[in-house]
N, CA, C and O atoms as a Tinker XYZ file with bonds, in Angstrom:
   532  protein
     1  N      0.836000   -1.183000    0.000000    73     2
     2  CA     0.000000    0.000000    0.000000    64     1     3
     3  C      0.878000    1.243000    0.000000    63     2     4     5
     4  O      1.833000    1.341000    0.771000    81     3
     5  N      0.554000    2.166000   -0.850000    73     3     6
     6  CA     1.247000    3.452000   -0.838000    64     5     7
     7  C      0.669000    4.321000    0.268000    63     6     8     9
     8  O     -0.513000    4.220000    0.598000    81     7
     9  N      1.505000    5.167000    0.833000    73     7    10
    10  CA     1.032000    6.099000    1.849000    64     9    11
    11  C     -0.004000    7.038000    1.239000    63    10    12    13
    12  O      0.057000    7.374000    0.056000    81    11
    13  N     -0.950000    7.450000    2.066000    73    11    14
    14  CA    -1.954000    8.427000    1.670000    64    13    15
    15  C     -1.649000    9.704000    2.443000    63    14    16    17
    16  O     -1.726000    9.721000    3.671000    81    15
    17  N     -1.302000   10.775000    1.728000    73    15    18
    18  CA    -0.991000   12.055000    2.365000    64    17    19
    19  C     -2.131000   13.026000    2.108000    63    18    20    21
    20  O     -2.577000   13.194000    0.973000    81    19
    21  N     -2.595000   13.661000    3.175000    73    19    22
    22  CA    -3.689000   14.626000    3.073000    64    21    23
    23  C     -3.206000   15.949000    3.646000    63    22    24    25
    24  O     -2.831000   16.026000    4.816000    81    23
    25  N     -3.216000   16.992000    2.820000    73    23    26
    26  CA    -2.856000   18.329000    3.300000    64    25    27
    27  C     -3.970000   18.832000    4.207000    63    26    28    29
    28  O     -5.154000   18.660000    3.919000    81    27
    29  N     -3.567000   19.454000    5.303000    73    27    30
    30  CA    -4.535000   19.943000    6.291000    64    29    31
    31  C     -4.354000   21.446000    6.467000    63    30    32    33
    32  O     -3.295000   21.908000    6.891000    81    31
    33  N     -5.402000   22.208000    6.135000    73    31    34
    34  CA    -5.366000   23.658000    6.382000    64    33    35
    35  C     -6.756000   24.241000    6.625000    63    34    36    37
    36  O     -6.899000   25.455000    6.775000    81    35
    37  N     -7.799000   23.373000    6.667000    73    35    38
    38  CA    -9.164000   23.868000    6.854000    64    37    39
    39  C    -10.026000   22.790000    7.495000    63    38    40    41
    40  O     -9.627000   21.629000    7.585000    81    39
    41  N    -11.207000   23.190000    7.938000    73    39    42
    42  CA   -12.154000   22.231000    8.505000    64    41    43
    43  C    -12.523000   21.159000    7.483000    63    42    44    45
    44  O    -12.692000   19.995000    7.846000    81    43
    45  N    -12.647000   21.531000    6.227000    73    43    46
    46  CA   -12.976000   20.553000    5.186000    64    45    47
    47  C    -11.871000   19.498000    5.061000    63    46    48    49
    48  O    -12.162000   18.323000    4.838000    81    47
    49  N    -10.614000   19.906000    5.201000    73    47    50
    50  CA    -9.509000   18.953000    5.153000    64    49    51
    51  C     -9.582000   17.966000    6.315000    63    50    52    53
    52  O     -9.238000   16.794000    6.163000    81    51
    53  N    -10.033000   18.445000    7.478000    73    51    54
    54  CA   -10.196000   17.573000    8.648000    64    53    55
    55  C    -11.221000   16.486000    8.326000    63    54    56    57
    56  O    -11.002000   15.312000    8.626000    81    55
    57  N    -12.330000   16.878000    7.719000    73    55    58
    58  CA   -13.388000   15.930000    7.347000    64    57    59
    59  C    -12.844000   14.897000    6.358000    63    58    60    61
    60  O    -13.103000   13.701000    6.497000    81    59
    61  N    -12.098000   15.358000    5.370000    73    59    62
    62  CA   -11.530000   14.454000    4.357000    64    61    63
    63  C    -10.565000   13.465000    5.012000    63    62    64    65
    64  O    -10.635000   12.267000    4.737000    81    63
    65  N     -9.671000   13.945000    5.869000    73    63    66
    66  CA    -8.697000   13.066000    6.527000    64    65    67
    67  C     -9.416000   12.022000    7.377000    63    66    68    69
    68  O     -9.060000   10.844000    7.367000    81    67
    69  N    -10.423000   12.469000    8.104000    73    67    70
    70  CA   -11.199000   11.563000    8.949000    64    69    71
    71  C    -11.863000   10.477000    8.097000    63    70    72    73
    72  O    -11.815000    9.297000    8.445000    81    71
    73  N    -12.484000   10.877000    6.980000    73    71    74
    74  CA   -13.162000    9.916000    6.105000    64    73    75
    75  C    -12.176000    8.930000    5.490000    63    74    76    77
    76  O    -12.430000    7.726000    5.456000    81    75
    77  N    -11.062000    9.444000    5.009000    73    75    78
    78  CA   -10.063000    8.558000    4.383000    64    77    79
    79  C     -9.507000    7.551000    5.397000    63    78    80    81
    80  O     -9.300000    6.381000    5.076000    81    79
    81  N     -9.270000    8.024000    6.617000    73    79    82
    82  CA    -8.777000    7.135000    7.669000    64    81    83
    83  C     -9.774000    6.045000    8.011000    63    82    84    85
    84  O     -9.405000    4.884000    8.183000    81    83
    85  N    -11.032000    6.425000    8.109000    73    83    86
    86  CA   -12.063000    5.438000    8.443000    64    85    87
    87  C    -12.234000    4.428000    7.309000    63    86    88    89
    88  O    -12.386000    3.233000    7.560000    81    87
    89  N    -12.211000    4.906000    6.060000    73    87    90
    90  CA   -12.316000    4.004000    4.913000    64    89    91
    91  C    -11.164000    3.002000    4.899000    63    90    92    93
    92  O    -11.379000    1.811000    4.675000    81    91
    93  N     -9.955000    3.474000    5.136000    73    91    94
    94  CA    -8.795000    2.583000    5.142000    64    93    95
    95  C     -8.903000    1.585000    6.294000    63    94    96    97
    96  O     -8.610000    0.402000    6.119000    81    95
    97  N     -9.316000    2.052000    7.457000    73    95    98
    98  CA    -9.471000    1.158000    8.610000    64    97    99
    99  C    -10.485000    0.052000    8.297000    63    98   100   101
   100  O    -10.285000   -1.102000    8.677000    81    99
   101  N    -11.568000    0.405000    7.607000    73    99   102
   102  CA   -12.577000   -0.594000    7.231000    64   101   103
   103  C    -11.972000   -1.623000    6.281000    63   102   104   105
   104  O    -12.186000   -2.824000    6.445000    81   103
   105  N    -11.220000   -1.156000    5.288000    73   103   106
   106  CA   -10.584000   -2.064000    4.322000    64   105   107
   107  C     -9.596000   -3.004000    5.002000    63   106   108   109
   108  O     -9.408000   -4.138000    4.562000    81   107
   109  N     -8.966000   -2.532000    6.075000    73   107   110
   110  CA    -7.977000   -3.345000    6.787000    64   109   111
   111  C     -8.630000   -4.305000    7.782000    63   110   112   113
   112  O     -7.946000   -5.117000    8.405000    81   111
   113  N     -9.950000   -4.212000    7.928000    73   111   114
   114  CA   -10.666000   -5.157000    8.775000    64   113   115
   115  C    -10.866000   -4.720000   10.221000    63   114   116   117
   116  O    -11.227000   -5.541000   11.064000    81   115
   117  N    -10.642000   -3.457000   10.521000    73   115   118
   118  CA   -10.899000   -2.984000   11.876000    64   117   119
   119  C    -12.406000   -2.996000   12.145000    63   118   120   121
   120  O    -13.207000   -2.784000   11.235000    81   119
   121  N    -12.778000   -3.245000   13.388000    73   119   122
   122  CA   -14.186000   -3.235000   13.773000    64   121   123
   123  C    -14.748000   -1.820000   13.646000    63   122   124   125
   124  O    -13.991000   -0.855000   13.537000    81   123
   125  N    -16.077000   -1.698000   13.662000    73   123   126
   126  CA   -16.672000   -0.363000   13.554000    64   125   127
   127  C    -16.267000    0.507000   14.740000    63   126   128   129
   128  O    -16.086000    1.714000   14.577000    81   127
   129  N    -16.123000   -0.073000   15.920000    73   127   130
   130  CA   -15.677000    0.689000   17.093000    64   129   131
   131  C    -14.253000    1.202000   16.892000    63   130   132   133
   132  O    -13.946000    2.354000   17.200000    81   131
   133  N    -13.388000    0.330000   16.371000    73   131   134
   134  CA   -12.003000    0.746000   16.101000    64   133   135
   135  C    -11.953000    1.804000   14.999000    63   134   136   137
   136  O    -11.141000    2.727000   15.065000    81   135
   137  N    -12.814000    1.678000   13.990000    73   135   138
   138  CA   -12.868000    2.682000   12.923000    64   137   139
   139  C    -13.226000    4.050000   13.489000    63   138   140   141
   140  O    -12.640000    5.060000   13.099000    81   139
   141  N    -14.180000    4.083000   14.403000    73   139   142
   142  CA   -14.572000    5.348000   15.033000    64   141   143
   143  C    -13.420000    5.920000   15.846000    63   142   144   145
   144  O    -13.168000    7.124000   15.800000    81   143
   145  N    -12.719000    5.072000   16.587000    73   143   146
   146  CA   -11.579000    5.534000   17.387000    64   145   147
   147  C    -10.492000    6.120000   16.486000    63   146   148   149
   148  O     -9.928000    7.171000   16.792000    81   147
   149  N    -10.203000    5.448000   15.389000    73   147   150
   150  CA    -9.178000    5.914000   14.447000    64   149   151
   151  C     -9.604000    7.243000   13.827000    63   150   152   153
   152  O     -8.805000    8.176000   13.753000    81   151
   153  N    -10.853000    7.335000   13.385000    73   151   154
   154  CA   -11.353000    8.574000   12.782000    64   153   155
   155  C    -11.323000    9.721000   13.795000    63   154   156   157
   156  O    -10.992000   10.853000   13.444000    81   155
   157  N    -11.665000    9.428000   15.039000    73   155   158
   158  CA   -11.653000   10.458000   16.079000    64   157   159
   159  C    -10.231000   10.940000   16.341000    63   158   160   161
   160  O     -9.999000   12.140000   16.482000    81   159
   161  N     -9.283000   10.017000   16.405000    73   159   162
   162  CA    -7.885000   10.393000   16.624000    64   161   163
   163  C     -7.373000   11.272000   15.482000    63   162   164   165
   164  O     -6.693000   12.270000   15.720000    81   163
   165  N     -7.698000   10.903000   14.253000    73   163   166
   166  CA    -7.293000   11.698000   13.087000    64   165   167
   167  C     -7.909000   13.090000   13.176000    63   166   168   169
   168  O     -7.239000   14.087000   12.905000    81   167
   169  N     -9.165000   13.157000   13.551000    73   167   170
   170  CA    -9.861000   14.433000   13.671000    64   169   171
   171  C     -9.188000   15.326000   14.714000    63   170   172   173
   172  O     -8.976000   16.514000   14.471000    81   171
   173  N     -8.855000   14.763000   15.861000    73   171   174
   174  CA    -8.211000   15.536000   16.932000    64   173   175
   175  C     -6.853000   16.085000   16.477000    63   174   176   177
   176  O     -6.550000   17.260000   16.684000    81   175
   177  N     -6.055000   15.237000   15.865000    73   175   178
   178  CA    -4.727000   15.677000   15.421000    64   177   179
   179  C     -4.834000   16.714000   14.309000    63   178   180   181
   180  O     -4.079000   17.686000   14.287000    81   179
   181  N     -5.763000   16.510000   13.395000    73   179   182
   182  CA    -5.956000   17.460000   12.291000    64   181   183
   183  C     -6.440000   18.812000   12.805000    63   182   184   185
   184  O     -6.000000   19.863000   12.339000    81   183
   185  N     -7.354000   18.767000   13.774000    73   183   186
   186  CA    -7.867000   20.020000   14.359000    64   185   187
   187  C     -6.734000   20.799000   15.024000    63   186   188   189
   188  O     -6.686000   22.025000   14.931000    81   187
   189  N     -5.830000   20.097000   15.688000    73   187   190
   190  CA    -4.677000   20.770000   16.305000    64   189   191
   191  C     -3.826000   21.458000   15.240000    63   190   192   193
   192  O     -3.346000   22.572000   15.449000    81   191
   193  N     -3.640000   20.798000   14.106000    73   191   194
   194  CA    -2.868000   21.414000   13.020000    64   193   195
   195  C     -3.529000   22.714000   12.585000    63   194   196   197
   196  O     -2.868000   23.750000   12.503000    81   195
   197  N     -4.831000   22.667000   12.305000    73   195   198
   198  CA    -5.540000   23.863000   11.826000    64   197   199
   199  C     -5.497000   24.966000   12.876000    63   198   200   201
   200  O     -5.249000   26.129000   12.557000    81   199
   201  N     -5.740000   24.597000   14.126000    73   199   202
   202  CA    -5.839000   25.608000   15.176000    64   201   203
   203  C     -4.497000   26.245000   15.539000    63   202   204   205
   204  O     -4.417000   27.458000   15.729000    81   203
   205  N     -3.453000   25.438000   15.635000    73   203   206
   206  CA    -2.187000   25.947000   16.154000    64   205   207
   207  C     -1.139000   26.236000   15.078000    63   206   208   209
   208  O     -0.359000   27.179000   15.213000    81   207
   209  N     -1.114000   25.441000   14.020000    73   207   210
   210  CA    -0.062000   25.594000   13.003000    64   209   211
   211  C     -0.588000   26.171000   11.689000    63   210   212   213
   212  O      0.192000   26.618000   10.849000    81   211
   213  N     -1.899000   26.163000   11.514000    73   211   214
   214  CA    -2.590000   26.649000   10.313000    64   213   215
   215  C     -2.513000   25.676000    9.141000    63   214   216   217
   216  O     -3.472000   25.564000    8.377000    81   215
   217  N     -1.398000   24.973000    8.984000    73   215   218
   218  CA    -1.306000   23.989000    7.900000    64   217   219
   219  C     -0.306000   22.901000    8.258000    63   218   220   221
   220  O      0.628000   23.102000    9.034000    81   219
   221  N     -0.540000   21.750000    7.662000    73   219   222
   222  CA     0.327000   20.593000    7.886000    64   221   223
   223  C     -0.184000   19.450000    7.044000    63   222   224   225
   224  O     -0.816000   19.665000    6.009000    81   223
   225  N      0.085000   18.235000    7.483000    73   223   226
   226  CA    -0.387000   17.079000    6.737000    64   225   227
   227  C     -0.606000   15.896000    7.661000    63   226   228   229
   228  O     -0.010000   15.785000    8.732000    81   227
   229  N     -1.486000   15.018000    7.202000    73   227   230
   230  CA    -1.733000   13.745000    7.859000    64   229   231
   231  C     -1.370000   12.674000    6.845000    63   230   232   233
   232  O     -1.799000   12.726000    5.692000    81   231
   233  N     -0.575000   11.700000    7.281000    73   231   234
   234  CA    -0.151000   10.615000    6.401000    64   233   235
   235  C     -0.659000    9.302000    6.979000    63   234   236   237
   236  O     -0.395000    8.976000    8.137000    81   235
   237  N     -1.389000    8.554000    6.161000    73   235   238
   238  CA    -1.913000    7.256000    6.550000    64   237   239
   239  C     -1.052000    6.190000    5.884000    63   238   240   241
   240  O     -0.813000    6.243000    4.677000    81   239
   241  N     -0.586000    5.224000    6.667000    73   239   242
   242  CA     0.249000    4.174000    6.092000    64   241   243
   243  C      0.046000    2.860000    6.831000    63   242   244   245
   244  O     -0.400000    2.828000    7.978000    81   243
   245  N      0.380000    1.805000    6.158000    73   243   246
   246  CA     0.322000    0.471000    6.726000    64   245   247
   247  C      1.746000    0.063000    7.064000    63   246   248   249
   248  O      2.625000    0.091000    6.203000    81   247
   249  N      1.975000   -0.315000    8.318000    73   247   250
   250  CA     3.315000   -0.754000    8.700000    64   249   251
   251  C      3.343000   -2.279000    8.688000    63   250   252   253
   252  O      2.360000   -2.916000    9.065000    81   251
   253  N      4.447000   -2.865000    8.264000    73   251   254
   254  CA     4.530000   -4.325000    8.236000    64   253   255
   255  C      4.607000   -4.887000    9.659000    63   254   256   257
   256  O      4.812000   -4.154000   10.626000    81   255
   257  N      4.440000   -6.176000    9.753000    73   255   258
   258  CA     4.530000   -6.878000   11.033000    64   257   259
   259  C      5.857000   -6.561000   11.711000    63   258   260   261
   260  O      6.905000   -6.515000   11.066000    81   259
   261  N      5.794000   -6.346000   13.014000    73   259   262
   262  CA     6.993000   -6.016000   13.793000    64   261   263
   263  C      7.474000   -7.223000   14.599000    63   262   264   265
   264  O      7.980000   -7.058000   15.708000    81   263
   265  N      7.324000   -8.422000   14.062000    73   263   266
   266  CA     7.765000   -9.614000   14.778000    64   265   267
   267  C      6.672000  -10.207000   15.653000    63   266   268   269
   268  O      6.810000  -11.324000   16.152000    81   267
   269  N      5.599000   -9.476000   15.838000    73   267   270
   270  CA     4.482000  -10.003000   16.626000    64   269   271
   271  C      3.396000  -10.580000   15.714000    63   270   272   273
   272  O      2.316000  -10.950000   16.176000    81   271
   273  N      3.695000  -10.650000   14.429000    73   271   274
   274  CA     2.746000  -11.200000   13.473000    64   273   275
   275  C      1.655000  -10.230000   13.048000    63   274   276   277
   276  O      0.756000  -10.593000   12.290000    81   275
   277  N      1.733000   -8.996000   13.537000    73   275   278
   278  CA     0.687000   -8.020000   13.241000    64   277   279
   279  C      1.300000   -6.726000   12.719000    63   278   280   281
   280  O      2.306000   -6.239000   13.235000    81   279
   281  N      0.677000   -6.192000   11.699000    73   279   282
   282  CA     1.051000   -4.877000   11.220000    64   281   283
   283  C      0.183000   -3.837000   11.913000    63   282   284   285
   284  O     -0.558000   -4.149000   12.845000    81   283
   285  N      0.283000   -2.613000   11.450000    73   283   286
   286  CA    -0.549000   -1.572000   12.055000    64   285   287
   287  C     -0.923000   -0.523000   11.025000    63   286   288   289
   288  O     -0.263000   -0.355000    9.999000    81   287
   289  N     -2.008000    0.177000   11.336000    73   287   290
   290  CA    -2.350000    1.391000   10.612000    64   289   291
   291  C     -1.623000    2.500000   11.348000    63   290   292   293
   292  O     -1.853000    2.716000   12.538000    81   291
   293  N     -0.752000    3.197000   10.651000    73   291   294
   294  CA     0.009000    4.294000   11.244000    64   293   295
   295  C     -0.509000    5.609000   10.705000    63   294   296   297
   296  O     -0.724000    5.766000    9.503000    81   295
   297  N     -0.706000    6.548000   11.605000    73   295   298
   298  CA    -1.130000    7.894000   11.234000    64   297   299
   299  C     -0.071000    8.858000   11.739000    63   298   300   301
   300  O      0.253000    8.873000   12.926000    81   299
   301  N      0.464000    9.659000   10.836000    73   299   302
   302  CA     1.446000   10.665000   11.205000    64   301   303
   303  C      0.860000   12.031000   10.887000    63   302   304   305
   304  O      0.473000   12.304000    9.751000    81   303
   305  N      0.799000   12.882000   11.898000    73   303   306
   306  CA     0.321000   14.259000   11.722000    64   305   307
   307  C      1.513000   15.166000   11.972000    63   306   308   309
   308  O      2.126000   15.118000   13.039000    81   307
   309  N      1.842000   15.997000   10.980000    73   307   310
   310  CA     3.013000   16.857000   11.177000    64   309   311
   311  C      2.769000   18.250000   10.635000    63   310   312   313
   312  O      2.011000   18.464000    9.688000    81   311
   313  N      3.440000   19.177000   11.273000    73   311   314
   314  CA     3.323000   20.573000   10.873000    64   313   315
   315  C      4.637000   21.281000   11.150000    63   314   316   317
   316  O      5.533000   20.747000   11.804000    81   315
   317  N      4.723000   22.485000   10.636000    73   315   318
   318  CA     5.894000   23.338000   10.882000    64   317   319
   319  C      5.444000   24.586000   11.636000    63   318   320   321
   320  O      5.913000   25.694000   11.378000    81   319
   321  N      4.530000   24.376000   12.567000    73   319   322
   322  CA     3.965000   25.471000   13.341000    64   321   323
   323  C      4.852000   25.878000   14.498000    63   322   324   325
   324  O      6.060000   25.641000   14.477000    81   323
   325  N      4.245000   26.499000   15.523000    73   323   326
   326  CA     5.021000   27.038000   16.638000    64   325   327
   327  C      5.602000   25.979000   17.566000    63   326   328   329
   328  O      6.458000   26.290000   18.394000    81   327
   329  N      5.158000   24.747000   17.443000    73   327   330
   330  CA     5.634000   23.702000   18.341000    64   329   331
   331  C      4.965000   23.807000   19.701000    63   330   332   333
   332  O      4.222000   24.749000   19.976000    81   331
   333  N      5.240000   22.829000   20.538000    73   331   334
   334  CA     4.668000   22.765000   21.882000    64   333   335
   335  C      5.798000   22.981000   22.875000    63   334   336   337
   336  O      6.707000   22.155000   22.958000    81   335
   337  N      5.763000   24.087000   23.639000    73   335   338
   338  CA     6.867000   24.380000   24.552000    64   337   339
   339  C      7.035000   23.348000   25.665000    63   338   340   341
   340  O      8.160000   23.084000   26.089000    81   339
   341  N      5.933000   22.759000   26.148000    73   339   342
   342  CA     5.995000   21.792000   27.244000    64   341   343
   343  C      5.090000   20.613000   26.894000    63   342   344   345
   344  O      3.892000   20.635000   27.179000    81   343
   345  N      5.668000   19.591000   26.279000    73   343   346
   346  CA     4.898000   18.437000   25.820000    64   345   347
   347  C      4.257000   17.711000   27.003000    63   346   348   349
   348  O      3.103000   17.293000   26.915000    81   347
   349  N      4.985000   17.557000   28.103000    73   347   350
   350  CA     4.438000   16.862000   29.271000    64   349   351
   351  C      3.176000   17.567000   29.767000    63   350   352   353
   352  O      2.195000   16.909000   30.112000    81   351
   353  N      3.195000   18.873000   29.802000    73   351   354
   354  CA     2.030000   19.642000   30.225000    64   353   355
   355  C      0.887000   19.469000   29.225000    63   354   356   357
   356  O     -0.265000   19.300000   29.626000    81   355
   357  N      1.194000   19.511000   27.938000    73   355   358
   358  CA     0.176000   19.352000   26.895000    64   357   359
   359  C     -0.475000   17.975000   26.940000    63   358   360   361
   360  O     -1.605000   17.812000   26.478000    81   359
   361  N      0.215000   16.988000   27.488000    73   359   362
   362  CA    -0.305000   15.627000   27.563000    64   361   363
   363  C     -1.153000   15.391000   28.813000    63   362   364   365
   364  O     -1.678000   14.294000   29.000000    81   363
   365  N     -1.291000   16.395000   29.660000    73   363   366
   366  CA    -2.118000   16.255000   30.858000    64   365   367
   367  C     -3.580000   16.504000   30.522000    63   366   368   369
   368  O     -3.915000   17.463000   29.826000    81   367
   369  N     -4.450000   15.626000   31.026000    73   367   370
   370  CA    -5.893000   15.832000   30.851000    64   369   371
   371  C     -6.277000   17.182000   31.422000    63   370   372   373
   372  O     -5.849000   17.555000   32.514000    81   371
   373  N     -7.090000   17.908000   30.673000    73   371   374
   374  CA    -7.609000   19.183000   31.148000    64   373   375
   375  C     -6.765000   20.382000   30.774000    63   374   376   377
   376  O     -7.229000   21.516000   30.895000    81   375
   377  N     -5.528000   20.166000   30.319000    73   375   378
   378  CA    -4.680000   21.299000   29.938000    64   377   379
   379  C     -5.052000   21.754000   28.531000    63   378   380   381
   380  O     -5.168000   20.936000   27.618000    81   379
   381  N     -5.234000   23.046000   28.361000    73   379   382
   382  CA    -5.556000   23.596000   27.042000    64   381   383
   383  C     -5.080000   25.037000   26.963000    63   382   384   385
   384  O     -5.199000   25.796000   27.924000    81   383
   385  N     -4.545000   25.402000   25.817000    73   383   386
   386  CA    -4.178000   26.799000   25.580000    64   385   387
   387  C     -5.270000   27.508000   24.792000    63   386   388   389
   388  O     -5.166000   28.703000   24.519000    81   387
   389  N     -6.328000   26.765000   24.424000    73   387   390
   390  CA    -7.373000   27.358000   23.579000    64   389   391
   391  C     -8.748000   27.344000   24.258000    63   390   392   393
   392  O     -9.772000   27.476000   23.588000    81   391
   393  N     -8.768000   27.187000   25.557000    73   391   394
   394  CA   -10.012000   27.158000   26.331000    64   393   395
   395  C    -10.933000   26.015000   25.924000    63   394   396   397
   396  O    -12.149000   26.101000   26.099000    81   395
   397  N    -10.353000   24.938000   25.379000    73   395   398
   398  CA   -11.147000   23.748000   25.070000    64   397   399
   399  C    -11.114000   22.835000   26.298000    63   398   400   401
   400  O    -10.607000   23.219000   27.353000    81   399
   401  N    -11.652000   21.640000   26.153000    73   399   402
   402  CA   -11.652000   20.702000   27.274000    64   401   403
   403  C    -10.278000   20.096000   27.545000    63   402   404   405
   404  O    -10.064000   19.480000   28.589000    81   403
   405  N     -9.355000   20.267000   26.616000    73   403   406
   406  CA    -8.007000   19.742000   26.819000    64   405   407
   407  C     -7.931000   18.232000   26.731000    63   406   408   409
   408  O     -7.149000   17.611000   27.450000    81   407
   409  N     -8.733000   17.629000   25.859000    73   407   410
   410  CA    -8.744000   16.171000   25.722000    64   409   411
   411  C     -8.069000   15.688000   24.449000    63   410   412   413
   412  O     -7.931000   14.480000   24.256000    81   411
   413  N     -7.646000   16.591000   23.580000    73   411   414
   414  CA    -7.118000   16.223000   22.269000    64   413   415
   415  C     -5.963000   15.246000   22.289000    63   414   416   417
   416  O     -6.131000   14.100000   21.873000    81   415
   417  N     -4.804000   15.654000   22.752000    73   415   418
   418  CA    -3.634000   14.771000   22.740000    64   417   419
   419  C     -3.769000   13.606000   23.723000    63   418   420   421
   420  O     -3.523000   12.464000   23.333000    81   419
   421  N     -4.152000   13.848000   24.991000    73   419   422
   422  CA    -4.300000   12.702000   25.892000    64   421   423
   423  C     -5.409000   11.749000   25.442000    63   422   424   425
   424  O     -5.282000   10.533000   25.587000    81   423
   425  N     -6.484000   12.296000   24.901000    73   423   426
   426  CA    -7.567000   11.455000   24.397000    64   425   427
   427  C     -7.118000   10.621000   23.216000    63   426   428   429
   428  O     -7.457000    9.442000   23.110000    81   427
   429  N     -6.356000   11.236000   22.328000    73   427   430
   430  CA    -5.817000   10.515000   21.174000    64   429   431
   431  C     -4.917000    9.374000   21.645000    63   430   432   433
   432  O     -4.977000    8.270000   21.104000    81   431
   433  N     -4.086000    9.638000   22.647000    73   431   434
   434  CA    -3.193000    8.599000   23.181000    64   433   435
   435  C     -4.014000    7.405000   23.688000    63   434   436   437
   436  O     -3.624000    6.256000   23.479000    81   435
   437  N     -5.135000    7.667000   24.345000    73   435   438
   438  CA    -5.959000    6.585000   24.881000    64   437   439
   439  C     -6.682000    5.796000   23.791000    63   438   440   441
   440  O     -6.955000    4.610000   23.975000    81   439
   441  N     -6.994000    6.422000   22.671000    73   439   442
   442  CA    -7.725000    5.759000   21.595000    64   441   443
   443  C     -6.861000    4.787000   20.789000    63   442   444   445
   444  O     -7.377000    3.861000   20.164000    81   443
   445  N     -5.554000    5.002000   20.807000    73   443   446
   446  CA    -4.664000    4.239000   19.937000    64   445   447
   447  C     -3.785000    3.285000   20.741000    63   446   448   449
   448  O     -3.714000    3.380000   21.967000    81   447
   449  N     -3.111000    2.357000   20.041000    73   447   450
   450  CA    -2.237000    1.395000   20.701000    64   449   451
   451  C     -0.847000    1.970000   20.963000    63   450   452   453
   452  O     -0.199000    1.605000   21.944000    81   451
   453  N     -0.392000    2.857000   20.100000    73   451   454
   454  CA     0.914000    3.507000   20.282000    64   453   455
   455  C      0.766000    4.993000   20.000000    63   454   456   457
   456  O     -0.039000    5.407000   19.167000    81   455
   457  N      1.551000    5.780000   20.705000    73   455   458
   458  CA     1.490000    7.237000   20.575000    64   457   459
   459  C      2.894000    7.790000   20.791000    63   458   460   461
   460  O      3.556000    7.464000   21.777000    81   459
   461  N      3.335000    8.621000   19.867000    73   459   462
   462  CA     4.655000    9.266000   19.992000    64   461   463
   463  C      4.522000   10.708000   19.528000    63   462   464   465
   464  O      3.892000   10.987000   18.508000    81   463
   465  N      5.117000   11.617000   20.280000    73   463   466
   466  CA     5.075000   13.027000   19.901000    64   465   467
   467  C      6.480000   13.615000   19.978000    63   466   468   469
   468  O      7.218000   13.386000   20.937000    81   467
   469  N      6.828000   14.372000   18.952000    73   467   470
   470  CA     8.092000   15.099000   18.915000    64   469   471
   471  C      7.748000   16.536000   18.548000    63   470   472   473
   472  O      7.133000   16.785000   17.511000    81   471
   473  N      8.139000   17.469000   19.387000    73   471   474
   474  CA     7.823000   18.863000   19.113000    64   473   475
   475  C      8.994000   19.742000   19.516000    63   474   476   477
   476  O      9.600000   19.557000   20.571000    81   475
   477  N      9.296000   20.701000   18.653000    73   475   478
   478  CA    10.369000   21.656000   18.922000    64   477   479
   479  C      9.814000   23.052000   18.739000    63   478   480   481
   480  O      9.333000   23.390000   17.658000    81   479
   481  N      9.872000   23.871000   19.784000    73   479   482
   482  CA     9.374000   25.246000   19.647000    64   481   483
   483  C      9.993000   25.941000   18.432000    63   482   484   485
   484  O     11.208000   25.922000   18.234000    81   483
   485  N      9.137000   26.546000   17.638000    73   483   486
   486  CA     9.574000   27.249000   16.443000    64   485   487
   487  C      9.813000   26.356000   15.235000    63   486   488   489
   488  O     10.050000   26.861000   14.138000    81   487
   489  N      9.756000   25.046000   15.411000    73   487   490
   490  CA    10.048000   24.110000   14.318000    64   489   491
   491  C      8.857000   23.249000   13.915000    63   490   492   493
   492  O      8.768000   22.805000   12.771000    81   491
   493  N      7.945000   23.014000   14.851000    73   491   494
   494  CA     6.773000   22.210000   14.523000    64   493   495
   495  C      6.624000   20.986000   15.391000    63   494   496   497
   496  O      7.394000   20.749000   16.321000    81   495
   497  N      5.599000   20.211000   15.054000    73   495   498
   498  CA     5.230000   19.035000   15.841000    64   497   499
   499  C      4.933000   17.871000   14.909000    63   498   500   501
   500  O      4.341000   18.051000   13.845000    81   499
   501  N      5.346000   16.679000   15.314000    73   499   502
   502  CA     4.996000   15.451000   14.626000    64   501   503
   503  C      4.435000   14.476000   15.658000    63   502   504   505
   504  O      5.078000   14.163000   16.660000    81   503
   505  N      3.229000   14.010000   15.385000    73   503   506
   506  CA     2.600000   12.995000   16.232000    64   505   507
   507  C      2.421000   11.758000   15.382000    63   506   508   509
   508  O      1.857000   11.825000   14.290000    81   507
   509  N      2.902000   10.619000   15.882000    73   507   510
   510  CA     2.756000    9.340000   15.189000    64   509   511
   511  C      1.958000    8.412000   16.086000    63   510   512   513
   512  O      2.328000    8.174000   17.236000    81   511
   513  N      0.858000    7.888000   15.553000    73   511   514
   514  CA     0.015000    6.982000   16.309000    64   513   515
   515  C     -0.201000    5.707000   15.496000    63   514   516   517
   516  O     -0.164000    5.723000   14.266000    81   515
   517  N     -0.426000    4.603000   16.209000    73   515   518
   518  CA    -0.640000    3.324000   15.530000    64   517   519
   519  C     -1.767000    2.559000   16.199000    63   518   520   521
   520  O     -1.960000    2.626000   17.413000    81   519
   521  N     -2.503000    1.834000   15.376000    73   519   522
   522  CA    -3.515000    0.883000   15.841000    64   521   523
   523  C     -3.146000   -0.447000   15.211000    63   522   524   525
   524  O     -3.068000   -0.566000   13.988000    81   523
   525  N     -2.915000   -1.465000   16.070000    73   523   526
   526  CA    -2.509000   -2.773000   15.574000    64   525   527
   527  C     -3.659000   -3.470000   14.863000    63   526   528   529
   528  O     -4.812000   -3.378000   15.285000    81   527
   529  N     -3.339000   -4.157000   13.796000    73   527   530
   530  CA    -4.344000   -4.905000   13.025000    64   529   531
   531  C     -4.539000   -6.261000   13.689000    63   530   532
   532  O     -5.339000   -7.069000   13.217000    81   531
């Protein structure tokens, strides 16, 4: 499978990324509950791109088996925005710089099997999440 890259700069792009992620999850055999979790995670990460960085991309890819006999659906959300000055703080439930509920990143971490974030102030943020097949 070739990677699917979706440019993110508007609410419509968020909808497209969410739909493409859910469609791919269905094709890979994820349950409807897992499809919703994957679509929600994509939506949260995409919304962060629009809100904080203005533009970025979401990349959907299939990773091969890692020795456990299972591959994964990998979602990478990246931008070249302002970055996150304190990632540990941003990962705390209830923390928000935008007066939201502060569930985006911690909620995304709970929805997926793996979660990794790399952010450098002034350089941008990359979040990589995986759901095992």
